[in-house]
VOGU-3710 file (C-alpha; in Angstrom, 3 decimals, decimal comma):
1> mrhqalqhvc> 101,587/-14,310/87,503  98,465/-12,850/89,175  98,195/-10,254/86,355  98,355/-12,978/83,635  95,683/-15,028/85,410  93,418/-11,647/85,619  93,942/-11,082/81,954  93,043/-14,718/81,167  89,611/-14,507/83,185  88,774/-11,197/81,542
11> ltcrhqaraa> 89,641/-12,553/78,081  87,326/-15,529/78,776  84,616/-13,148/79,848  84,873/-11,012/76,766  84,546/-14,297/74,498  81,261/-15,207/76,608  80,023/-11,718/76,170  80,754/-11,639/72,412  79,159/-15,092/71,792  75,996/-14,070/73,648
21> stlsraskry> 75,678/-10,867/71,771  76,023/-12,958/68,546  73,316/-15,368/69,638  71,026/-12,477/70,656  71,429/-10,734/67,379  70,959/-14,107/65,234  67,714/-14,733/67,196  66,370/-11,237/66,776  63,239/-10,863/64,538  63,122/-7,837/62,233
31> vqisatptst> 59,384/-7,876/61,688  58,341/-4,604/63,030  54,736/-3,504/63,380  54,257/0,210/64,739  51,488/2,979/64,454  52,182/5,296/61,540  53,262/8,677/62,738  51,191/11,717/61,641  53,838/14,299/60,496  55,740/14,933/57,223
41> eptqrsieat> 59,254/14,950/58,242  60,914/11,825/56,787  63,087/10,931/59,504  60,411/10,731/62,471  56,757/11,573/61,388  55,773/9,659/58,179  56,256/6,583/56,056  59,661/6,627/54,651  60,348/5,739/51,238  63,902/6,772/51,429
51> qtaappdarf> 66,221/8,772/53,813  66,021/12,044/51,655  63,921/14,849/52,644  60,616/15,779/50,571  60,744/18,439/47,885  60,952/21,824/49,417  58,025/23,300/47,341  55,348/21,133/48,896  54,658/19,936/52,424  51,928/17,489/53,727
61> evlgthssll> 50,946/17,261/57,314  48,416/15,269/58,992  46,180/16,846/61,628  43,776/15,674/64,432  43,807/13,408/67,201  42,315/10,645/64,717  44,609/11,628/61,719  41,635/12,704/59,780  42,590/16,064/58,343  45,491/16,947/55,850
71> saslsasqnl> 47,231/20,277/55,661  48,974/20,725/52,135  51,201/23,748/51,758  52,452/24,399/48,333  54,505/26,955/46,445  53,438/29,081/43,650  52,385/27,345/40,410  52,459/23,834/42,186  49,669/21,623/41,091  47,687/19,729/43,917
81> ytrkgtlvgf> 45,561/16,795/42,949  42,967/15,657/45,380  39,559/13,737/45,338  36,620/15,740/44,224  34,692/17,191/47,131  37,431/16,777/49,862  38,567/20,423/49,929  37,626/21,908/53,499  39,478/25,042/53,743  41,869/27,386/51,991
91> ngtpenalst> 44,461/29,784/53,166  46,215/32,118/50,561  44,876/34,590/47,883  41,613/33,102/46,418  41,686/35,436/43,543  45,067/33,947/42,375  43,831/30,307/42,933  42,163/28,039/39,816  40,400/24,833/40,600  39,619/22,516/37,593
101> lsllepfrrg> 38,171/19,042/37,156  40,835/16,489/36,044  40,027/13,333/34,511  42,783/10,826/35,145  43,034/8,168/32,700  39,146/7,103/32,625  39,410/4,389/29,983  42,004/2,480/32,073  40,850/3,104/35,500  36,998/2,770/34,807
111> plaipflyqr> 37,166/-0,998/34,061  39,274/-1,597/37,239  36,817/0,534/39,426  39,685/2,872/40,352  38,460/6,555/40,782  39,431/8,872/38,227  37,640/12,143/38,972  39,878/14,526/40,757  40,340/18,313/41,333  43,317/20,044/40,326
121> ltsttpytal> 44,209/23,136/42,410  46,909/25,663/41,590  47,680/29,265/42,367  50,100/31,911/41,376  51,069/32,644/45,018  51,702/30,235/47,874  48,773/28,691/49,634  47,748/25,971/52,193  44,638/23,745/51,665  43,085/21,836/54,302
131> lapkspntsl> 41,497/18,429/52,954  39,428/15,762/54,794  38,269/12,371/53,393  34,615/11,736/52,713  34,244/8,537/54,341  34,146/8,538/58,263  36,243/6,500/60,434  39,388/6,810/58,269  42,887/8,040/58,809  45,490/9,841/56,615
141> vvvhldgrvd> 48,983/8,977/56,108  51,697/10,620/53,887  54,243/8,659/51,802  57,408/10,468/50,436  58,860/9,296/47,103  62,226/10,386/45,756  62,305/8,362/42,674  64,346/5,213/43,732  61,545/3,222/45,253  58,087/2,744/43,730
151> wilaqrnalq> 55,035/2,194/45,567  52,099/0,123/44,885  48,544/1,407/46,036  46,637/-1,959/46,822  43,297/-0,156/47,735  41,347/1,186/44,991  40,245/4,408/47,090  43,366/4,600/48,928  44,708/7,732/47,047  43,417/11,005/48,542
161> awtgpslalr> 45,851/13,570/47,189  49,359/13,894/45,552  51,397/16,418/44,169  54,964/16,368/42,352  56,030/17,401/38,775  57,438/14,103/38,110  55,283/11,895/39,764  53,425/9,333/37,583  50,469/7,054/38,622  49,540/4,114/36,357
171> pqlntalspa> 46,713/1,727/36,813  47,753/-2,008/36,729  45,698/-5,376/36,775  46,873/-7,824/39,436  45,180/-11,138/38,483  46,997/-13,244/41,084  44,289/-12,140/43,958  40,497/-12,355/43,576  38,655/-10,021/41,301  37,667/-7,617/44,306
181> ywgqthttgr> 41,531/-6,535/44,425  42,553/-6,682/40,864  42,733/-2,859/40,524  45,909/-1,490/41,912  47,875/1,905/41,119  51,687/1,979/40,506  53,404/5,076/41,556  56,708/6,261/40,416  58,817/9,428/40,432  59,305/12,168/42,932
191> gllaltgrgl> 56,525/13,767/45,151  54,191/13,385/48,148  51,301/10,951/48,379  48,362/11,200/50,920  46,858/7,815/51,560  43,721/7,017/53,332  42,508/3,705/55,117  39,902/2,518/57,398  40,940/2,890/61,279  44,430/3,484/62,414
201> ihqislkqge> 47,163/2,531/59,788  50,112/0,634/60,827  53,629/0,316/59,186  55,271/-3,105/58,925  58,860/-3,294/58,126  60,434/-6,739/56,810  63,963/-7,485/56,235  65,200/-9,839/53,356  63,840/-13,399/53,678  61,191/-12,635/56,181
211> eyivhpshvv> 57,444/-13,375/55,411  54,100/-11,828/56,799  50,609/-13,086/56,111  47,909/-10,347/55,935  44,517/-10,178/54,383  44,500/-8,127/51,141  41,645/-6,129/52,269  43,778/-4,448/55,099  46,562/-3,638/52,878  46,802/0,079/51,731
221> aytagpsspr> 50,116/0,228/50,126  53,399/-1,646/49,873  56,841/-0,965/48,143  57,503/-2,422/44,678  60,050/-5,122/44,668  61,477/-8,159/42,628  59,046/-10,342/44,496  55,584/-9,085/44,699  53,098/-10,325/47,301  51,452/-13,952/46,346
231> pyrfkatsfr> 48,077/-15,245/47,423  48,333/-17,737/50,464  45,399/-19,910/51,654  45,596/-21,793/55,034  45,596/-25,602/54,822  42,344/-27,605/55,627  39,879/-25,113/54,860  36,401/-26,380/53,901  33,243/-24,752/52,691  30,003/-26,818/53,139
241> lqipaisnwi> 27,098/-25,694/50,996  23,764/-27,198/51,738  21,202/-27,394/48,873  17,614/-27,819/49,789  15,691/-30,899/48,390  13,865/-29,782/45,337  11,606/-32,953/45,593  9,862/-31,294/48,482  8,801/-28,362/46,393  7,356/-30,467/43,431
251> pdtrffrvmr> 4,031/-32,045/43,751  3,921/-35,983/43,529  1,760/-36,259/40,479  0,831/-39,260/38,230  3,309/-38,387/35,620  6,110/-38,521/38,171  5,045/-41,852/39,490  4,982/-43,362/36,041  8,290/-42,108/35,325  9,906/-43,500/38,340
261> estawsllsr> 8,734/-46,965/37,107  10,331/-46,528/33,709  13,547/-48,183/32,777  14,940/-44,693/31,734  14,602/-43,482/35,254  16,064/-46,573/36,923  18,916/-46,254/34,632  19,645/-42,520/35,552  19,078/-43,395/39,359  21,817/-46,123/38,997
271> vaftlrtwsr> 24,286/-43,592/37,332  23,505/-41,030/39,953  24,016/-43,496/42,698  27,367/-44,755/41,157  28,614/-41,300/40,627  27,594/-40,279/44,358  29,289/-43,166/45,818  32,570/-42,686/43,602  32,742/-38,935/44,800  32,330/-40,062/48,492
281> rtiwgdrill> 35,198/-42,234/48,027  37,702/-40,276/46,215  36,620/-36,481/46,810  34,773/-36,530/50,257  36,473/-39,736/51,608  37,939/-37,818/54,664  34,653/-37,241/56,144  34,101/-40,829/56,594  37,272/-40,966/58,794  38,410/-44,342/57,713
291> qsrgnslrds> 41,928/-45,496/56,884  42,962/-48,874/55,335  46,448/-50,140/55,147  45,927/-53,718/53,697  43,037/-53,546/51,469  41,544/-50,413/49,788  38,339/-48,716/50,882  36,589/-50,203/47,789  37,157/-53,824/48,935  36,385/-52,955/52,793
301> lsnrdvneia> 33,049/-51,394/52,150  30,165/-51,920/49,894  28,209/-48,909/48,099  25,508/-49,430/50,582  27,945/-49,037/53,533  29,671/-46,019/52,109  26,321/-44,069/51,657  25,059/-45,120/55,097  28,078/-44,020/56,771  28,391/-40,650/54,898
311> dspagsaaaa> 24,480/-40,098/55,683  24,997/-40,774/59,245  25,694/-38,112/61,904  29,182/-37,271/62,679  30,567/-39,703/65,506  27,710/-42,184/65,101  29,875/-44,499/62,793  32,693/-44,724/65,354  30,367/-45,379/68,340  28,527/-48,444/66,416
321> fhrkpaattt> 32,094/-49,857/65,612  33,191/-49,681/69,201  29,875/-51,006/70,689  30,186/-54,484/72,195  27,011/-56,786/72,479  26,321/-58,826/75,653  28,069/-62,116/75,651  26,074/-65,389/76,414  27,736/-68,642/76,537  26,243/-72,221/76,526
331> tkgpggdvvh> 28,232/-75,424/77,459  27,248/-79,100/78,009  27,626/-80,488/81,487  28,317/-84,101/82,568  25,407/-86,501/81,772  24,113/-84,778/79,038  22,512/-81,903/81,169  22,618/-78,237/79,741  24,393/-75,592/81,834  23,620/-71,941/81,141
341> davtpgpgap> 25,978/-69,354/82,179  24,669/-65,769/83,321  25,365/-62,660/81,379  28,966/-61,518/81,779  29,001/-57,760/82,340  31,268/-55,857/79,852  34,337/-53,740/80,954  33,959/-50,779/83,472  32,101/-50,455/86,624  29,314/-52,927/87,047
351> sekaretkls> 25,813/-51,729/87,343  23,320/-52,441/90,084  21,607/-55,413/88,148  25,081/-56,660/87,270  25,816/-56,848/91,101  22,531/-58,736/91,867  23,117/-61,422/89,118  23,534/-64,805/90,773  24,669/-68,120/89,325  22,559/-71,167/89,544
361> fatvgqkgeg> 22,801/-74,855/88,163  19,840/-77,227/87,481  20,711/-80,970/87,068  17,922/-83,110/85,405  17,981/-86,881/85,496  17,555/-89,217/82,351  13,923/-89,936/83,254  12,893/-86,361/84,269  12,946/-87,094/87,746  15,000/-85,808/90,711
371> vrwekdgqeg> 15,517/-82,216/89,668  18,454/-80,971/91,812  19,214/-77,222/92,253  22,404/-75,748/93,087  22,417/-71,973/94,031  25,139/-70,035/95,879  26,727/-72,983/97,345  23,307/-74,606/98,647  21,642/-77,487/97,343  18,000/-78,553/96,837
381> kss> 16,039/-81,152/95,431  12,445/-81,407/93,771  10,685/-83,987/92,312
//
């Protein structure tokens, strides 16, 4: 009996542990942001396009504390393409090496402002080249491609060097973004890519169904998929542009004074006034900060009210609506006498003058004689 009870308790604990682990896995977020490693081993030290190893005839390795140098080790007759003027050192047999200037589709890359001048380096013996980008404060990262996953280079100057017999680079136009980011490069095939970016490059991993918002100027490259990145704008964004008054720069001559008195000028002024009022009611109506549920705004405010509220500083219209004037009441007393009440203070703490205010009554006879004063419970007579 005791053994069965212990088994029941243990079974309950196991169910609770499984439920807790299931909830923890369901609430886990898969968006991972990590610093990009600086080596070329696909499993640990580089951006992984896939899990397969890089081609054995080429090897890229990032050197330096700030990842600002690239060591490219290639076998014989292997072509290395790099940006012109980025070759720092060469290890091998210089007599067997050949360096030529290569033009990479200048007519397609030129209109998109993508660099097309590259240096092709090849040798009949194995060699190692040391490369460094021209721009300061930049870092390098290596991308491995095996032909199953394509990459899109979002930055125009991101491509620093590449190698691979079947690696193809095609420029493409992305009109979904602003014109500053239209030029992109689609990479496909097998090979190695060396990309450069400003500052330290981080890698972001997203699972299916997840989203991440980032400015396009900070995206170096991303994997090509069925759903390409789309532009996104935050809500309630506004851009205010102030235009100086042109009338202050033009002198007030007789010609302009006569034109202002003409019928055509009056007609143009009325049309401009109507258009400005209509735009403030329909386009910039949220700046007035009014909401009407019964009648429309057109029935509540006149054209003059709309323009006065729009021209007033922010917050002054609300303060004017909530301001309460001082209340003064006048009543008639018995016998035809007139009684005036003192000013009633508004809500809030009374001021010093309001505390000193006293209430007095004056009673005058019908013939103007025998004036009687009543002040704070005291009576006085005067003739």
